[in-house]
py3Dmol code that shows the C-alpha trace and the ligand (Angstrom):
import py3Dmol

protein = """\
ATOM      1  CA  UNK A   1      56.299  27.527 186.361  1.00  0.00           C
ATOM      2  CA  UNK A   2      58.307  25.148 184.449  1.00  0.00           C
ATOM      3  CA  UNK A   3      60.243  24.200 181.398  1.00  0.00           C
ATOM      4  CA  UNK A   4      62.352  21.493 179.477  1.00  0.00           C
ATOM      5  CA  UNK A   5      62.886  18.425 181.997  1.00  0.00           C
ATOM      6  CA  UNK A   6      61.327  20.458 184.832  1.00  0.00           C
ATOM      7  CA  UNK A   7      57.923  19.081 183.362  1.00  0.00           C
ATOM      8  CA  UNK A   8      58.845  15.610 184.765  1.00  0.00           C
ATOM      9  CA  UNK A   9      58.653  16.460 188.353  1.00  0.00           C
ATOM     10  CA  UNK A  10      56.046  19.277 187.724  1.00  0.00           C
ATOM     11  CA  UNK A  11      53.436  16.796 186.098  1.00  0.00           C
ATOM     12  CA  UNK A  12      53.473  14.568 189.355  1.00  0.00           C
ATOM     13  CA  UNK A  13      53.107  17.950 191.551  1.00  0.00           C
ATOM     14  CA  UNK A  14      50.251  18.971 189.278  1.00  0.00           C
ATOM     15  CA  UNK A  15      48.431  15.696 189.647  1.00  0.00           C
ATOM     16  CA  UNK A  16      48.622  16.062 193.617  1.00  0.00           C
ATOM     17  CA  UNK A  17      47.460  19.600 193.419  1.00  0.00           C
ATOM     18  CA  UNK A  18      44.527  18.582 191.167  1.00  0.00           C
ATOM     19  CA  UNK A  19      43.466  16.269 194.103  1.00  0.00           C
ATOM     20  CA  UNK A  20      43.437  19.213 196.176  1.00  0.00           C
ATOM     21  CA  UNK A  21      42.125  21.751 193.815  1.00  0.00           C
ATOM     22  CA  UNK A  22      39.007  22.599 195.985  1.00  0.00           C
ATOM     23  CA  UNK A  23      41.535  23.869 198.503  1.00  0.00           C
ATOM     24  CA  UNK A  24      42.886  26.630 196.204  1.00  0.00           C
ATOM     25  CA  UNK A  25      41.175  30.117 195.114  1.00  0.00           C
ATOM     26  CA  UNK A  26      43.118  29.751 191.723  1.00  0.00           C
ATOM     27  CA  UNK A  27      45.690  27.413 190.071  1.00  0.00           C
ATOM     28  CA  UNK A  28      47.855  28.153 187.393  1.00  0.00           C
ATOM     29  CA  UNK A  29      50.388  26.345 185.252  1.00  0.00           C
ATOM     30  CA  UNK A  30      52.825  28.253 183.060  1.00  0.00           C
ATOM     31  CA  UNK A  31      55.187  26.183 181.076  1.00  0.00           C
ATOM     32  CA  UNK A  32      57.498  26.607 178.160  1.00  0.00           C
ATOM     33  CA  UNK A  33      60.203  24.692 176.141  1.00  0.00           C
ATOM     34  CA  UNK A  34      62.460  25.758 173.136  1.00  0.00           C
ATOM     35  CA  UNK A  35      60.291  23.898 170.611  1.00  0.00           C
ATOM     36  CA  UNK A  36      57.241  21.756 170.423  1.00  0.00           C
ATOM     37  CA  UNK A  37      59.245  18.509 170.012  1.00  0.00           C
ATOM     38  CA  UNK A  38      60.862  19.288 173.472  1.00  0.00           C
ATOM     39  CA  UNK A  39      57.624  19.148 175.526  1.00  0.00           C
ATOM     40  CA  UNK A  40      57.529  15.999 177.683  1.00  0.00           C
ATOM     41  CA  UNK A  41      54.339  14.263 178.159  1.00  0.00           C
ATOM     42  CA  UNK A  42      52.769  16.941 175.473  1.00  0.00           C
ATOM     43  CA  UNK A  43      49.544  15.359 174.739  1.00  0.00           C
ATOM     44  CA  UNK A  44      48.940  14.694 178.277  1.00  0.00           C
ATOM     45  CA  UNK A  45      49.802  18.287 179.499  1.00  0.00           C
ATOM     46  CA  UNK A  46      47.992  19.888 176.709  1.00  0.00           C
ATOM     47  CA  UNK A  47      44.830  18.022 177.671  1.00  0.00           C
ATOM     48  CA  UNK A  48      44.887  20.134 180.962  1.00  0.00           C
ATOM     49  CA  UNK A  49      43.563  23.092 179.070  1.00  0.00           C
ATOM     50  CA  UNK A  50      40.135  21.251 179.385  1.00  0.00           C
ATOM     51  CA  UNK A  51      40.463  21.434 183.316  1.00  0.00           C
ATOM     52  CA  UNK A  52      38.044  23.689 184.922  1.00  0.00           C
ATOM     53  CA  UNK A  53      40.174  24.020 187.912  1.00  0.00           C
ATOM     54  CA  UNK A  54      43.327  25.176 186.206  1.00  0.00           C
ATOM     55  CA  UNK A  55      44.449  28.139 184.430  1.00  0.00           C
ATOM     56  CA  UNK A  56      47.001  26.980 181.758  1.00  0.00           C
ATOM     57  CA  UNK A  57      49.342  28.457 179.152  1.00  0.00           C
ATOM     58  CA  UNK A  58      52.188  26.872 177.429  1.00  0.00           C
ATOM     59  CA  UNK A  59      54.761  28.563 174.969  1.00  0.00           C
ATOM     60  CA  UNK A  60      57.615  27.646 172.856  1.00  0.00           C
ATOM     61  CA  UNK A  61      60.627  29.958 171.688  1.00  0.00           C
ATOM     62  CA  UNK A  62      60.039  28.641 168.203  1.00  0.00           C
ATOM     63  CA  UNK A  63      56.867  27.132 166.848  1.00  0.00           C
ATOM     64  CA  UNK A  64      56.360  24.678 164.121  1.00  0.00           C
ATOM     65  CA  UNK A  65      53.348  23.354 162.020  1.00  0.00           C
ATOM     66  CA  UNK A  66      51.981  21.525 164.933  1.00  0.00           C
ATOM     67  CA  UNK A  67      51.844  24.302 167.402  1.00  0.00           C
ATOM     68  CA  UNK A  68      48.795  26.728 167.999  1.00  0.00           C
ATOM     69  CA  UNK A  69      49.940  28.220 171.187  1.00  0.00           C
ATOM     70  CA  UNK A  70      51.957  31.054 172.488  1.00  0.00           C
ATOM     71  CA  UNK A  71      55.328  31.874 170.911  1.00  0.00           C
ATOM     72  CA  UNK A  72      58.104  33.526 173.352  1.00  0.00           C
ATOM     73  CA  UNK A  73      59.622  33.119 176.708  1.00  0.00           C
ATOM     74  CA  UNK A  74      57.724  31.571 179.587  1.00  0.00           C
ATOM     75  CA  UNK A  75      58.368  34.762 181.437  1.00  0.00           C
ATOM     76  CA  UNK A  76      56.242  36.562 178.936  1.00  0.00           C
ATOM     77  CA  UNK A  77      53.110  34.448 179.820  1.00  0.00           C
ATOM     78  CA  UNK A  78      53.510  35.016 183.684  1.00  0.00           C
ATOM     79  CA  UNK A  79      51.738  38.395 183.088  1.00  0.00           C
ATOM     80  CA  UNK A  80      48.296  36.683 182.455  1.00  0.00           C
ATOM     81  CA  UNK A  81      48.566  35.337 186.130  1.00  0.00           C
ATOM     82  CA  UNK A  82      46.099  37.536 187.878  1.00  0.00           C
ATOM     83  CA  UNK A  83      46.145  36.744 191.615  1.00  0.00           C
ATOM     84  CA  UNK A  84      46.817  38.486 194.921  1.00  0.00           C
ATOM     85  CA  UNK A  85      50.768  37.816 194.667  1.00  0.00           C
ATOM     86  CA  UNK A  86      51.321  38.548 198.183  1.00  0.00           C
ATOM     87  CA  UNK A  87      49.363  35.469 199.058  1.00  0.00           C
ATOM     88  CA  UNK A  88      50.483  33.498 196.185  1.00  0.00           C
ATOM     89  CA  UNK A  89      52.799  30.537 196.015  1.00  0.00           C
ATOM     90  CA  UNK A  90      55.015  29.801 193.110  1.00  0.00           C
ATOM     91  CA  UNK A  91      56.968  26.489 192.299  1.00  0.00           C
ATOM     92  CA  UNK A  92      59.627  26.624 189.841  1.00  0.00           C
ATOM     93  CA  UNK A  93      61.429  23.911 187.961  1.00  0.00           C
ATOM     94  CA  UNK A  94      63.274  24.053 184.926  1.00  0.00           C
ATOM     95  CA  UNK A  95      66.540  25.137 183.157  1.00  0.00           C
ATOM     96  CA  UNK A  96      68.819  27.492 185.364  1.00  0.00           C
ATOM     97  CA  UNK A  97      68.426  30.425 182.973  1.00  0.00           C
ATOM     98  CA  UNK A  98      64.657  30.090 183.349  1.00  0.00           C
ATOM     99  CA  UNK A  99      64.848  29.471 187.124  1.00  0.00           C
ATOM    100  CA  UNK A 100      66.850  32.618 187.369  1.00  0.00           C
ATOM    101  CA  UNK A 101      64.837  35.185 185.383  1.00  0.00           C
ATOM    102  CA  UNK A 102      61.664  33.455 186.305  1.00  0.00           C
ATOM    103  CA  UNK A 103      62.298  34.079 189.913  1.00  0.00           C
ATOM    104  CA  UNK A 104      63.390  37.693 189.163  1.00  0.00           C
ATOM    105  CA  UNK A 105      60.092  38.141 187.430  1.00  0.00           C
ATOM    106  CA  UNK A 106      58.059  36.481 190.319  1.00  0.00           C
ATOM    107  CA  UNK A 107      59.590  38.755 192.796  1.00  0.00           C
ATOM    108  CA  UNK A 108      58.814  41.989 190.741  1.00  0.00           C
ATOM    109  CA  UNK A 109      55.239  40.821 190.511  1.00  0.00           C
ATOM    110  CA  UNK A 110      54.894  40.583 194.293  1.00  0.00           C
ATOM    111  CA  UNK A 111      55.561  37.040 195.373  1.00  0.00           C
ATOM    112  CA  UNK A 112      57.041  36.945 198.822  1.00  0.00           C
ATOM    113  CA  UNK A 113      60.640  35.325 198.942  1.00  0.00           C
ATOM    114  CA  UNK A 114      59.394  32.571 201.444  1.00  0.00           C
ATOM    115  CA  UNK A 115      56.494  31.853 198.858  1.00  0.00           C
ATOM    116  CA  UNK A 116      58.859  31.007 195.992  1.00  0.00           C
ATOM    117  CA  UNK A 117      59.792  27.584 195.862  1.00  0.00           C
ATOM    118  CA  UNK A 118      62.895  26.337 193.671  1.00  0.00           C
ATOM    119  CA  UNK A 119      64.029  22.952 192.626  1.00  0.00           C
ATOM    120  CA  UNK A 120      67.701  23.287 192.597  1.00  0.00           C
ATOM    121  CA  UNK A 121      68.582  19.910 191.293  1.00  0.00           C
ATOM    122  CA  UNK A 122      71.843  21.015 189.600  1.00  0.00           C
ATOM    123  CA  UNK A 123      75.271  19.835 189.688  1.00  0.00           C
ATOM    124  CA  UNK A 124      74.348  16.490 191.333  1.00  0.00           C
ATOM    125  CA  UNK A 125      77.038  13.750 191.652  1.00  0.00           C
ATOM    126  CA  UNK A 126      77.324  11.726 194.589  1.00  0.00           C
ATOM    127  CA  UNK A 127      73.939  12.272 195.977  1.00  0.00           C
ATOM    128  CA  UNK A 128      74.762  11.697 199.760  1.00  0.00           C
ATOM    129  CA  UNK A 129      76.452  14.513 200.705  1.00  0.00           C
ATOM    130  CA  UNK A 130      80.249  13.871 200.045  1.00  0.00           C
ATOM    131  CA  UNK A 131      81.478  15.354 196.920  1.00  0.00           C
ATOM    132  CA  UNK A 132      80.397  19.036 197.396  1.00  0.00           C
ATOM    133  CA  UNK A 133      79.404  19.380 193.789  1.00  0.00           C
ATOM    134  CA  UNK A 134      75.751  20.378 194.526  1.00  0.00           C
ATOM    135  CA  UNK A 135      76.688  22.975 197.392  1.00  0.00           C
ATOM    136  CA  UNK A 136      74.485  26.108 197.714  1.00  0.00           C
ATOM    137  CA  UNK A 137      76.099  28.332 200.250  1.00  0.00           C
ATOM    138  CA  UNK A 138      75.902  26.252 203.620  1.00  0.00           C
ATOM    139  CA  UNK A 139      73.387  23.675 202.118  1.00  0.00           C
ATOM    140  CA  UNK A 140      73.871  20.517 200.011  1.00  0.00           C
ATOM    141  CA  UNK A 141      71.051  20.273 197.425  1.00  0.00           C
ATOM    142  CA  UNK A 142      71.371  16.533 197.567  1.00  0.00           C
ATOM    143  CA  UNK A 143      70.780  16.405 201.537  1.00  0.00           C
ATOM    144  CA  UNK A 144      69.054  19.643 202.310  1.00  0.00           C
ATOM    145  CA  UNK A 145      66.900  19.998 199.185  1.00  0.00           C
ATOM    146  CA  UNK A 146      66.528  19.814 196.457  1.00  0.00           C
ATOM    147  CA  UNK A 147      63.694  22.221 196.822  1.00  0.00           C
ATOM    148  CA  UNK A 148      64.314  25.478 198.596  1.00  0.00           C
ATOM    149  CA  UNK A 149      62.512  28.554 199.090  1.00  0.00           C
ATOM    150  CA  UNK A 150      64.196  31.514 197.569  1.00  0.00           C
ATOM    151  CA  UNK A 151      64.184  33.208 201.278  1.00  0.00           C
ATOM    152  CA  UNK A 152      66.506  30.375 202.371  1.00  0.00           C
ATOM    153  CA  UNK A 153      69.118  30.684 199.648  1.00  0.00           C
ATOM    154  CA  UNK A 154      68.876  34.126 198.195  1.00  0.00           C
ATOM    155  CA  UNK A 155      71.815  35.479 199.985  1.00  0.00           C
ATOM    156  CA  UNK A 156      74.258  32.933 198.525  1.00  0.00           C
ATOM    157  CA  UNK A 157      75.741  34.512 195.474  1.00  0.00           C
ATOM    158  CA  UNK A 158      76.496  31.212 193.669  1.00  0.00           C
ATOM    159  CA  UNK A 159      72.816  30.144 193.478  1.00  0.00           C
ATOM    160  CA  UNK A 160      72.281  30.745 189.779  1.00  0.00           C
ATOM    161  CA  UNK A 161      75.805  29.544 188.723  1.00  0.00           C
TER     162      UNK A 161
END
"""
ligand_1 = """\
4
FES
S 75.817 15.360 195.116
Fe 77.741 15.200 196.110
S 77.390 16.475 198.015
Fe 75.732 16.527 196.877
"""
view = py3Dmol.view(width=600, height=400)
view.addModel(protein, "pdb")
view.setStyle({"model": 0}, {"cartoon": {"style": "trace"}})
view.addModel(ligand_1, "xyz")
view.setStyle({"model": 1}, {"stick": {}})
view.zoomTo()
view.show()
């Protein structure tokens, strides 16, 4: 699940997963942006609709004349993911508000804490573990992450700040 600038790292991830797609029962991509003009790699990512190894849906908060897809929050198109959530793995990268409410929704759906991977690239400054701006509890996102499982950081109150 992703949104906004999160499409950049997710695009690379998806190509790696496509190379391994025979190893997954099902592969889903759910992405959203504020409006169609904000989609990074829009044509390329829309071409994934043609893939037989991917169940794909995109959405925007506000459509325009070029947009024929869903309108609404990305959280709303998570409901169309039909898998055994207990054995599913979710990877989330996007704006903080999407990360926060997306994670809550995934937990409600039944994804285990340890199977939700969050890209916590926020407040990065020095990038070498000196300034403390990227601190998440006892971790530094720049040194220890930036990708953490929700189970690893869920008890730190400031993870969504
Ligand atoms: S960015 Fe400075 S400690 Fe992580």
